[in-house]
N, C-alpha and C positions, 0 to 999 in steps of 0.2 A: 518444457522448459528443464534443464536438467535441476536434481535437488539440488545437486549443489550452488550451482548457480542462483537460483529461490530463497537458498540462506542466505550466500552472501550478500545479495541487492539487496532483501529484504532488513539484513542486519544493520546494512552500510546505512539504510535508509531511515532507520528502529534508531541508529546515534545521531547525526545526521537533526534528529529532530528533537531529541535531548537537548542536544549541541543548540538548537536552534532554541527552545525555550531559556535559551542564557544571555543569546546573541540579540539585539536587536537586526540583524543584517539576516538573519534566516526567519525561515518561516516554521518556525516547528512544527503546528500543528498539520501544515502538507504534511512534512517529511513522516513523520509517525501515521496518519492516515493512510499515505501511499508505502509505506514499510508495510502496514498491517494487509493492507491489498493482495500485496508480494507473498506476504507468513502465512495470509490464515489457511490456506489448500493446505500446509505441510504442521504447522503446531497449532492443537485444540485451540490453547486462550485467546491465537489471538485473530480464531475463528467461530473463537464465541463472544470475542468483543466485534464482531467484523455483524454477526446476527443479530445483538444488541442496538449498533448502532442503526440497523436496517429498518427497525420495530418503532425503535425512538423517531427518526427523521427518516421518513421515507421520502419527501420530497428533496432531500440535499442527495437521499443515497440513488436518484433515475438520475443525477447529471455525473456521478458518479459511478454511476454504470455505461452513460458511455464516452466516459473516459476509460475505462477500461477494454469496453470495445475494441478502442482505435490504438488503445497502448497494445493491443494482440497482433491486431492484425500489423501496428511497425513493426514486430517484434516476426512474425511471421515474416516478412518480410526481408527481414533483417538475415537472421539465422537461419531463417528455414521451420 
């Protein structure tokens, strides 16, 4: 994935997550988590946060890993 696209999508999800913390109609934590997953390879801060989350909540991270694999397959089908 292009670095610019990764940063753009990641920061959009982070912004939606922050907005979602204040608005009851958005799932803020979910958007923050997705933004963290997208930005982790590019931004060291998010990589460290994802590493901490992985060790603190391994059962949740296994479910997230399945979601990551599905999203990567979808992205490869869509964007080559």
